[in-house]
DSSP file (Angstrom, degrees, kcal/mol; ACC not computed):
  #  RESIDUE AA STRUCTURE BP1 BP2  ACC     N-H-->O    O-->H-N    N-H-->O    O-->H-N    TCO  KAPPA ALPHA  PHI   PSI    X-CA   Y-CA   Z-CA
    1    1 A M              0   0    0      0, 0.0    20,-0.2     0, 0.0    21,-0.1   0.000 360.0 360.0 360.0 136.2  -97.4  130.8 -128.1
    2    2 A S        -     0   0    0     18,-0.8    20,-0.1     2,-0.1    48,-0.0  -0.348 360.0-130.8 -71.4 158.2  -97.6  128.0 -125.6
    3    3 A S  S    S+     0   0    0     16,-0.1     2,-0.5    43,-0.1    -1,-0.1   0.369  73.1 115.0 -82.8   2.1  -96.5  128.4 -122.1
    4    4 A C        -     0   0    0     16,-0.3    16,-2.6    45,-0.1    -2,-0.1  -0.656  51.9-157.9 -81.1 121.2  -94.6  125.3 -122.4
    5    5 A S  B     -A   19   0A   0     -2,-0.5    14,-0.2    14,-0.2     7,-0.1  -0.253  29.2 -81.7 -92.4 178.0  -90.7  125.7 -122.0
    6    6 A T        -     0   0    0     12,-1.0    -1,-0.2     2,-0.1    14,-0.0  -0.181  45.5-106.8 -64.4 167.2  -87.8  123.6 -123.1
    7    7 A T  S    S+     0   0    0      4,-0.1    -1,-0.1     5,-0.0    28,-0.1   0.568  88.6 108.3 -81.8  -6.6  -86.9  120.7 -120.9
    8    8 A S     >  -     0   0    0      1,-0.1     4,-1.9     2,-0.0     5,-0.2  -0.565  68.3-142.2 -63.8 127.5  -83.8  122.5 -119.7
    9    9 A P  H  > S+     0   0    0      0, 0.0     4,-1.3     0, 0.0    -1,-0.1   0.848 101.8  51.1 -63.6 -33.1  -84.3  123.6 -116.1
   10   10 A Q  H  > S+     0   0    0      1,-0.2     4,-1.3     2,-0.2     7,-0.1   0.872 111.2  46.2 -70.8 -33.9  -82.5  126.8 -116.7
   11   11 A A  H  4 S+     0   0    0      1,-0.2     6,-0.2     2,-0.2    -1,-0.2   0.817 110.5  54.4 -77.8 -27.0  -84.6  127.7 -119.8
   12   12 A R  H  < S+     0   0    0     -4,-1.9    -1,-0.2     1,-0.2    -2,-0.2   0.850 113.6  42.0 -71.7 -28.8  -87.8  126.9 -118.0
   13   13 A R  H  < S+     0   0    0     -4,-1.3    -2,-0.2    -5,-0.2    -1,-0.2   0.708  93.1 101.2 -91.1 -25.0  -86.8  129.2 -115.2
   14   14 A A  S >< S-     0   0    0     -4,-1.3     3,-2.0    -5,-0.1     2,-0.5  -0.386  78.3-119.5 -68.0 134.0  -85.5  132.0 -117.5
   15   15 A I  T 3  S+     0   0    0      1,-0.3    -1,-0.1    -2,-0.2    -2,-0.1  -0.618 100.7   2.7 -75.3 122.2  -87.9  134.9 -118.0
   16   16 A G  T 3  S+     0   0    0     -2,-0.5    -1,-0.3     1,-0.1     3,-0.1   0.737 100.7 154.4  66.3  24.3  -88.7  135.1 -121.6
   17   17 A G    <   -     0   0    0     -3,-2.0    -1,-0.1    -6,-0.2    -6,-0.1  -0.067  56.1 -53.8 -70.5-176.1  -86.5  131.9 -122.3
   18   18 A P        -     0   0    0      0, 0.0   -12,-1.0     0, 0.0     2,-0.3  -0.268  61.3-169.4 -62.6 143.5  -87.0  129.6 -125.1
   19   19 A R  B     -A    5   0A   0    -14,-0.2     2,-0.3    -3,-0.1   -14,-0.2  -0.922  22.5-117.0-133.4 156.2  -90.5  128.4 -125.5
   20   20 A L        -     0   0    0    -16,-2.6   -18,-0.8    -2,-0.3   -16,-0.3  -0.691  16.9-138.0 -94.2 141.9  -92.1  125.7 -127.7
   21   21 A D  S    S+     0   0    0     -2,-0.3    -1,-0.1   -20,-0.2   -18,-0.0   0.665  88.6  15.4 -75.6 -12.3  -94.7  126.9 -130.2
   22   22 A Q  S    S-     0   0    0    -18,-0.1    -1,-0.1   -21,-0.1     5,-0.1  -0.980  98.8 -81.6-152.7 152.2  -96.9  123.9 -129.4
   23   23 A P    >   -     0   0    0      0, 0.0     3,-1.5     0, 0.0     4,-0.5  -0.310  36.2-125.1 -62.1 149.9  -97.0  121.4 -126.6
   24   24 A V  G >> S+     0   0    0     26,-0.3     4,-2.6     1,-0.3     3,-1.7   0.848 107.3  65.7 -60.1 -35.5  -94.7  118.6 -126.9
   25   25 A A  G 34 S+     0   0    0     25,-1.1    -1,-0.3     1,-0.3    26,-0.1   0.723  94.3  59.5 -58.1 -23.5  -97.5  116.1 -126.7
   26   26 A R  G <4 S+     0   0    0     -3,-1.5    -1,-0.3     1,-0.1    -2,-0.2   0.687 112.0  40.1 -77.2 -25.0  -98.9  117.4 -129.9
   27   27 A I  T <4 S+     0   0    0     -3,-1.7     2,-0.2    -4,-0.5    -2,-0.2   0.827 108.2  66.8 -95.3 -38.9  -95.5  116.4 -131.7
   28   28 A L     <  -     0   0    0     -4,-2.6     4,-0.1     1,-0.1     0, 0.0  -0.571  60.1-159.8 -87.6 145.3  -94.9  113.2 -130.0
   29   29 A D  S    S+     0   0    0     -2,-0.2    -1,-0.1     2,-0.1    -4,-0.1   0.374  73.0  63.5-100.3   2.3  -97.0  110.0 -130.4
   30   30 A I  S    S-     0   0    0      1,-0.0    -2,-0.1     0, 0.0     0, 0.0  -0.913  91.6 -93.4-130.2 158.2  -95.9  108.4 -127.3
   31   31 A P        -     0   0    0      0, 0.0     2,-0.3     0, 0.0    21,-0.1  -0.335  47.7-168.6 -62.8 150.1  -96.1  109.1 -123.5
   32   32 A F        -     0   0    0     19,-0.3    21,-2.5    -4,-0.1    22,-1.3  -0.988  19.0-141.5-143.6 158.2  -93.1  110.9 -122.0
   33   33 A C  E     -b   54   0B   0     -2,-0.3     2,-0.4    20,-0.2    22,-0.2  -0.893  11.7-149.9-120.1 139.2  -91.6  111.8 -118.9
   34   34 A V  E     -b   55   0B   0     20,-2.0    22,-2.2    -2,-0.4     2,-0.3  -0.933  16.9-178.3-115.2 135.1  -89.9  115.2 -118.1
   35   35 A A  E     +b   56   0B   0     -2,-0.4    22,-0.2    20,-0.2    20,-0.0  -0.925  38.5  56.0-130.0 152.4  -87.0  115.3 -115.5
   36   36 A G  S    S+     0   0    0     20,-0.9     3,-0.1    -2,-0.3    21,-0.1   0.583  92.1  29.9  89.9 121.0  -85.0  118.3 -114.3
   37   37 A G  S    S+     0   0    0      1,-0.2     2,-1.0   -25,-0.0     3,-0.2   0.461  73.2 132.5  82.3   2.8  -86.0  121.5 -112.7
   38   38 A I        +     0   0    0     18,-0.3    -1,-0.2     1,-0.2    20,-0.2  -0.772  13.7 138.6 -90.7 105.5  -89.1  120.2 -111.1
   39   39 A R        +     0   0    0     -2,-1.0     2,-0.3    -3,-0.1    -1,-0.2   0.546  60.4  35.2-118.4 -15.5  -88.9  121.5 -107.5
   40   40 A T  S  > S-     0   0    0     -3,-0.2     4,-1.6     1,-0.1     5,-0.1  -0.813  81.2-108.1-131.6 168.3  -92.4  122.6 -106.7
   41   41 A L  H  > S+     0   0    0     -2,-0.3     4,-2.7     2,-0.2     5,-0.1   0.845 121.6  56.3 -68.6 -30.2  -96.0  121.6 -107.4
   42   42 A A  H  > S+     0   0    0      2,-0.2     4,-2.3     1,-0.2     5,-0.2   0.956 106.0  51.5 -63.0 -46.5  -96.2  124.8 -109.6
   43   43 A D  H  > S+     0   0    0      1,-0.2     4,-1.9     2,-0.2    -1,-0.2   0.906 113.3  43.7 -57.4 -41.2  -93.2  123.4 -111.6
   44   44 A A  H  X S+     0   0    0     -4,-1.6     4,-3.1     2,-0.2     5,-0.4   0.931 108.7  58.3 -65.4 -46.3  -94.9  120.0 -112.1
   45   45 A E  H  X S+     0   0    0     -4,-2.7     4,-2.2     1,-0.2    -1,-0.2   0.895 107.8  46.7 -50.7 -42.6  -98.2  121.6 -112.9
   46   46 A Q  H  X S+     0   0    0     -4,-2.3     4,-0.9     2,-0.2    -1,-0.2   0.934 112.4  47.3 -72.2 -39.8  -96.6  123.4 -115.7
   47   47 A V  H ><>S+     0   0    0     -4,-1.9     5,-1.2    -5,-0.2     3,-0.9   0.950 115.6  46.4 -61.0 -49.0  -94.8  120.4 -117.2
   48   48 A L  H ><5S+     0   0    0     -4,-3.1     3,-1.6     1,-0.3    -1,-0.2   0.858 107.0  57.0 -65.2 -36.8  -98.0  118.2 -116.9
   49   49 A S  H 3<5S+     0   0    0     -4,-2.2    -1,-0.3    -5,-0.4    -2,-0.2   0.741 100.1  60.7 -71.7 -21.4 -100.2  120.9 -118.5
   50   50 A C  T <<5S-     0   0    0     -4,-0.9   -25,-1.1    -3,-0.9   -26,-0.3   0.419 130.4 -91.9 -81.4  -0.1  -97.8  120.8 -121.5
   51   51 A G  T < 5S+     0   0    0     -3,-1.6   -19,-0.3     1,-0.3    -3,-0.2   0.382  73.5 148.4 111.2  -2.6  -98.7  117.2 -122.0
   52   52 A A      < -     0   0    0     -5,-1.2    -1,-0.3     1,-0.2   -19,-0.2  -0.276  34.8-155.7 -53.3 144.8  -96.0  115.2 -120.1
   53   53 A E  S    S+     0   0    0    -21,-2.5     2,-0.3     1,-0.2   -20,-0.2   0.700  76.0  18.3 -97.5 -26.4  -97.5  111.9 -118.8
   54   54 A K  E     -b   33   0B   0    -22,-1.3   -20,-2.0    -7,-0.1     2,-0.3  -0.962  63.1-150.2-138.5 157.2  -95.0  111.6 -116.0
   55   55 A I  E     -bc  34  80B   0     24,-2.9    26,-2.8    -2,-0.3     2,-0.4  -0.953  11.8-152.8-123.8 151.5  -92.5  113.8 -114.1
   56   56 A S  E     -bc  35  81B   0    -22,-2.2   -20,-0.9    -2,-0.3     2,-0.4  -0.993  10.0-172.7-127.8 128.4  -89.2  112.6 -112.5
   57   57 A I  E     + c   0  82B   0     24,-2.1    26,-2.7    -2,-0.4   -18,-0.1  -0.906  14.9 157.3-119.2 146.2  -87.6  114.3 -109.5
   58   58 A N  S  > S+     0   0    0     -2,-0.4     4,-1.2    24,-0.2     3,-0.5   0.433  73.4  25.4-127.2 -87.0  -84.2  113.5 -108.1
   59   59 A S  H >> S+     0   0    0      1,-0.3     4,-2.8     2,-0.2     3,-0.8   0.891 120.2  58.0 -52.3 -44.6  -82.3  116.1 -105.9
   60   60 A P  H 3> S+     0   0    0      0, 0.0     4,-2.6     0, 0.0    -1,-0.3   0.907 101.5  54.6 -53.8 -45.4  -85.5  117.7 -105.0
   61   61 A A  H 34 S+     0   0    0     -3,-0.5    -2,-0.2     1,-0.2     7,-0.2   0.797 111.4  45.5 -61.0 -32.4  -86.8  114.4 -103.5
   62   62 A L  H << S+     0   0    0     -4,-1.2    -1,-0.2    -3,-0.8    -3,-0.1   0.892 114.2  48.1 -69.0 -50.1  -83.6  114.2 -101.3
   63   63 A A  H  < S+     0   0    0     -4,-2.8    -2,-0.2     1,-0.3    -1,-0.1   0.847 132.6  13.2 -69.0 -33.5  -83.9  117.8 -100.3
   64   64 A D    ><  -     0   0    0     -4,-2.6     3,-2.8    -5,-0.2     4,-0.4  -0.602  62.9-178.9-146.7  76.8  -87.7  117.6  -99.4
   65   65 A P  T >> S+     0   0    0      0, 0.0     4,-0.8     0, 0.0     3,-0.8   0.710  81.9  68.2 -50.0 -24.9  -89.0  114.1  -99.2
   66   66 A E  H 3> S+     0   0    0      1,-0.2     4,-2.5     2,-0.2     5,-0.2   0.759  85.4  71.8 -72.7 -20.9  -92.5  115.4  -98.4
   67   67 A L  H <> S+     0   0    0     -3,-2.8     4,-3.0    -7,-0.2     5,-0.3   0.880  89.2  59.9 -57.0 -37.5  -92.5  116.7 -102.0
   68   68 A I  H <> S+     0   0    0     -3,-0.8     4,-2.1    -4,-0.4    -1,-0.2   0.951 109.2  42.7 -57.1 -55.7  -92.9  113.1 -103.2
   69   69 A D  H  X S+     0   0    0     -4,-0.8     4,-2.5     2,-0.2     5,-0.2   0.879 113.2  52.5 -57.2 -38.7  -96.2  112.8 -101.2
   70   70 A A  H  X S+     0   0    0     -4,-2.5     4,-2.2     1,-0.2     5,-0.2   0.954 113.1  43.3 -70.5 -40.9  -97.5  116.3 -102.3
   71   71 A L  H  X S+     0   0    0     -4,-3.0     4,-2.7    -5,-0.2     5,-0.4   0.908 114.4  50.2 -70.2 -34.3  -96.9  115.6 -105.9
   72   72 A S  H  X S+     0   0    0     -4,-2.1     4,-1.5    -5,-0.3     5,-0.3   0.864 113.4  45.7 -65.7 -39.9  -98.4  112.1 -105.7
   73   73 A E  H  < S+     0   0    0     -4,-2.5    -2,-0.2    -5,-0.2    -1,-0.2   0.841 118.3  42.6 -67.1 -40.1 -101.5  113.5 -103.9
   74   74 A R  H  < S+     0   0    0     -4,-2.2    -2,-0.2    -5,-0.2    -3,-0.2   0.869 133.8  15.9 -79.3 -41.0 -101.9  116.3 -106.3
   75   75 A F  H  < S-     0   0    0     -4,-2.7    -3,-0.2    -5,-0.2    -2,-0.2   0.572 111.2-100.1-117.0  -8.4 -101.3  114.5 -109.5
   76   76 A G    ><  -     0   0    0     -4,-1.5     3,-2.2    -5,-0.4     4,-0.2   0.317  27.6 -97.5  92.0 143.0 -101.5  110.8 -108.7
   77   77 A A  G >  S+     0   0    0      1,-0.3     3,-1.2    -5,-0.3    -1,-0.1   0.743 113.4  70.2 -60.2 -25.7  -98.8  108.2 -108.0
   78   78 A Q  G 3  S+     0   0    0      1,-0.2    -1,-0.3    -6,-0.1    -2,-0.1   0.648 102.1  44.3 -69.5 -12.3  -98.8  106.9 -111.5
   79   79 A C  G <  S+     0   0    0     -3,-2.2   -24,-2.9    -8,-0.1     2,-0.6   0.249  95.1  88.5-114.7  15.8  -97.2  110.1 -112.9
   80   80 A V  E <   +c   55   0B   0     -3,-1.2     2,-0.4   -26,-0.2   -24,-0.2  -0.929  51.0 178.3-114.7 116.7  -94.6  110.6 -110.3
   81   81 A V  E     -c   56   0B   0    -26,-2.8   -24,-2.1    -2,-0.6     2,-0.6  -0.943  17.3-151.2-117.0 148.5  -91.1  109.1 -110.6
   82   82 A V  E     -c   57   0B   0     -2,-0.4     2,-0.5   -26,-0.2   -24,-0.2  -0.954  11.6-153.4-112.7 121.6  -88.2  109.4 -108.3
   83   83 A G        -     0   0    0    -26,-2.7     2,-0.6    -2,-0.6   -22,-0.1  -0.820   8.1-165.2 -97.6 127.2  -84.9  109.0 -110.0
   84   84 A I        -     0   0    0     -2,-0.5     2,-0.6    11,-0.0    13,-0.1  -0.951   5.4-163.8-117.2 119.3  -82.0  107.8 -107.7
   85   85 A D        +     0   0    0     -2,-0.6    11,-3.3    11,-0.4     2,-0.3  -0.898  26.5 169.7 -96.2 123.6  -78.4  108.2 -108.9
   86   86 A S  E     -D   95   0C   0     -2,-0.6     2,-0.3     9,-0.3     9,-0.2  -0.899  19.9-166.8-132.2 162.5  -76.1  105.9 -106.7
   87   87 A Q  E     -D   94   0C   0      7,-2.1     7,-2.8    -2,-0.3     2,-0.4  -0.990  26.0-111.5-150.6 149.9  -72.8  104.6 -106.6
   88   88 A T  E     -D   93   0C   0     -2,-0.3     2,-0.5     5,-0.2     5,-0.2  -0.669  27.5-178.6 -82.7 126.5  -70.9  101.8 -104.7
   89   89 A V  E >   -D   92   0C   0      3,-2.6     3,-1.6    -2,-0.4     2,-0.6  -0.854  64.5 -54.8-130.5 103.0  -68.4  103.0 -102.3
   90   90 A G  T 3  S-     0   0    0     -2,-0.5    -2,-0.0     1,-0.3     0, 0.0  -0.665 121.0 -24.2  67.5-119.6  -66.6  100.1 -100.6
   91   91 A E  T 3  S+     0   0    0     -2,-0.6    -1,-0.3    -3,-0.1     2,-0.2   0.316 127.1  86.3 -99.1   4.7  -69.4   98.0  -99.2
   92   92 A D  E <   -D   89   0C   0     -3,-1.6    -3,-2.6    12,-0.0     2,-0.4  -0.625  68.0-137.2-109.4 154.9  -71.8  101.0  -99.0
   93   93 A Y  E     -DE  88 103C   0     10,-0.6    10,-2.8    -5,-0.2     2,-0.4  -0.945  21.5-166.3-108.5 145.0  -74.1  102.6 -101.5
   94   94 A R  E     -DE  87 102C   0     -7,-2.8    -7,-2.1    -2,-0.4     2,-0.5  -0.968  22.6-123.2-127.4 139.9  -74.2  106.4 -101.7
   95   95 A V  E     -D   86   0C   0      6,-2.6     6,-0.3    -2,-0.4    -9,-0.3  -0.691  31.8-142.9 -75.9 129.5  -76.8  108.6 -103.4
   96   96 A S        +     0   0    0    -11,-3.3   -11,-0.4    -2,-0.5     2,-0.2  -0.540  54.6  61.4 -90.0 160.0  -74.9  110.7 -105.9
   97   97 A G  S >  S-     0   0    0     -2,-0.2     3,-0.9     1,-0.2    -2,-0.0  -0.708 103.2 -42.6 120.5-168.5  -75.9  114.3 -106.5
   98   98 A S  T 3  S+     0   0    0      1,-0.3    -1,-0.2    -2,-0.2    -2,-0.1   0.523 135.6  44.9 -82.4  -2.7  -76.2  117.5 -104.5
   99   99 A R  T 3  S+     0   0    0     -3,-0.2    -1,-0.3     2,-0.1    -4,-0.1  -0.326  83.8 173.7-124.0  43.0  -77.8  115.8 -101.4
  100  100 A A    <   +     0   0    0     -3,-0.9     2,-0.3    -6,-0.1    -4,-0.2  -0.291   8.0 152.0 -66.8 134.3  -75.4  112.7 -101.3
  101  101 A K        -     0   0    0     -6,-0.3    -6,-2.6    -5,-0.0     2,-0.3  -0.960  47.0 -87.2-155.1 166.8  -75.8  110.5  -98.4
  102  102 A R  E     -E   94   0C   0     -2,-0.3     2,-0.6    -8,-0.2    -8,-0.2  -0.588  36.5-133.7 -86.0 141.1  -75.3  106.8  -97.4
  103  103 A L  E     -E   93   0C   0    -10,-2.8   -10,-0.6    -2,-0.3    -1,-0.0  -0.808  14.7-136.8 -91.4 122.3  -78.1  104.4  -98.1
  104  104 A E              0   0    0     -2,-0.6   -12,-0.0     1,-0.1    -1,-0.0  -0.494 360.0 360.0 -71.3 141.8  -79.0  102.0  -95.3
  105  105 A P              0   0    0      0, 0.0    -1,-0.1     0, 0.0    -2,-0.0   0.467 360.0 360.0 -61.8 360.0  -79.6   98.4  -96.5
């Protein structure tokens, strides 16, 4: 059985959680990006070793901006995507999520 877990962050972290019998890359014929639950270099290593071409981080990038550089240096800038959920609040833009803050123009 492969060490590749489902894309659910909770399932990836669950001990003995659901696992895929073979890497997703063997099933898909296209490049794919995995988002959710990637908070460390080790999390990214696991996802990329399962065949993902890219990883996407959102809240962890806001919580620890240095993680972006660390991931980029370790795996290459071409495979690191930062997802930003934002909303308009009056004349301002705010990042949505667990680390919401005002975006400066």
